[in-house]
N, C-alpha and C positions, 0 to 999 in steps of 0.2 A: 541536104547538107547537115541538118541537125542529127539525123540518124547516123551518118558516117562519123561525125565528130564524137557522138556518144559511144558508138561501137569501138572507136579507137581510144576511149578512155578520157575524153574531154567532156566533163559533165555539163549538160545543157539544161537540166531540169526536165520538164515534160517535152517529149518529142511530138510537136503538134503543128509545126510550120510557122509558128509565131516567133518573132525575134524579141525575146524577153531580155531583162537585165542579166539573167543567168546564161542565156544564149550568147550575149555579148561578152561575158566573162570567158566562156569557152572559146569564142572566136579570138579574143585577145590572146589567150594562151596558144591557140593555133598559129596566130601570126608570129608570135615569138619563136615557137619551136620550129616553124617552117622557114625562119630567116627573113620574115617580112617586117615592115615597120610596125612596132608594137603600139597599139592604141585600143581604147574602148569605144572607138568611133562607130559610126553606122556601118551596116553591112553594105558592101559594094559588089558589083559584078565580078571584080577581080578576086575578092575573097571567095565568092561562090565557086568560081573557076578553079582557084588554087586548091580548095578542098576536094571538089568533085573529080579533078584530074589527077590528084595525088594517088599513087599506086600503093603506097605504104605509109605507115605512121613515121614521122620524123625520128631520127636517132639522135640522142643528146651528144653534144660535143664536150660537155662538162664532166669532171670526175664525179664519182659516187658522192652523194650528199643530199641535203635538202635545200631547196631554193625557193624563196618566197618573193614573188613579184607583186609589189604594192600597186602598180599600175593596173594589173589584171585582177588583183585580189585572189591570186591562185598560188598553190604550193605544188612544186614538182619534187617527187622523191625519185632520185636517180640512183640506180643500182646496176653496176656492171654494164654501162653504156646502154641502159634501157630505162624508159620512164615506167617505173613500177606503179606509180600512182600520180594522178593529177587531181587536186581537190580544191574546193572553195575554201577561202579563209576570210577573216576580218582582221585587219591590222589595227594599230592604234589610231585614235581620232587625232585631229590636229592639235588638241590640247595635251594629248598623251601619245605623241607620235612614236611609232616603232622605229628605232634608228636603222639607217642603212649601214649595215656592217656585216662582217663575217665572224662567226664564233665557232666554238666546238662544244658539243654536248658535254656538260660537266656534272649534271645531276638529272636523275629521273625519279619521279614520284608517282607510283602506281595508284590508281583509284582516285577517289575524290579527296580534296582538301580545300579549306577555306583560304582565300587570299589573305596575306598578312597585311594588306593595305586597305582592302575594301570589304566591309561587313556584308555577309550574305552573298558574296561572290565566290562561287565554287569552281574549282579548276579540276579537270579530270585527266589522268594520265599525262602529267606535265613533263615536258622535255626542256630543261633549262639549257640555254646555249650562250647567253651573255650574262656577265656577272655584274651588270649595273645594279644599283641598290633598288630593290631586293633581289633582282634577277629577272631576266626576260625569258619567257618560255613559249613553246607551242603547247596548246592544251585544248581539251574539249570543254564545253560549257554545260551548264545545267540543262539547257534546251538548245536544239539545233536552230531554232528561230533566232538565236542571238548571233548566228553567223550570217551577217548581212552581205549585200553586194558592194558595200562601201566600208571604209574604216570605221569601226564601232567599238574597239576595245580600249583598255587602259594600258597600252604599251605592249602587252603580250600579243600573241597571234592565236586567235580562236580558230579551231578546226572542227569540222563536223565529226560527230560520233556516228558510227563506229570507226571511221577512218583513223581518228587519232589513236584508237586502241591498237589498230594494226600497225600504224607507223611506230607507236611506242614499243611494241613487241619486237619490231625489226630494226630499231635504231640502237646502236651501241654508243656507250660513252666514247667521246672523241670524234664522233661523226661531225663533219663540217655542215654548218647551217649558214646560208647567205641570204641576206635581205637587201633588196634593191628596188629601184623605181620610185615613182611618185604618182599618187592618185590624183 
């Protein structure tokens, strides 16, 4: 099951037959994209069956854009009715929650820059989509180890590098970004 999910672009971490927190993230994303009840719950025989019996990767029903599911802590990049990319993210902690809203990319900042709010917090390839003060963005972090399996950021959405670099290159100003769900 892990191998099939990983081959279809659902990142599971190491394919080793162990159900880790990263495997659960991938399974949560599979549940959502396959039209099953979304949860980070335990692996069930129904889950295994749904993955193993599937003949092809699910096709998105949403328009092109970026979708962040806070329940799964996953990002879906949808382009022309295809999941171009499914990646791990960390959204905001309960004290700095990322709001559930839809916005449009209004600013992109290539390379690294320091946060205007937090000293020594570097953001890479930032894609700003909400104009809350000072703005909420998708961005890479100094280290991939900062992208946890749970909400761990200060309102923005942390994305693994080099995925954020690819998403940054492919995302135009005006692209729709939707954040939804509850961890």
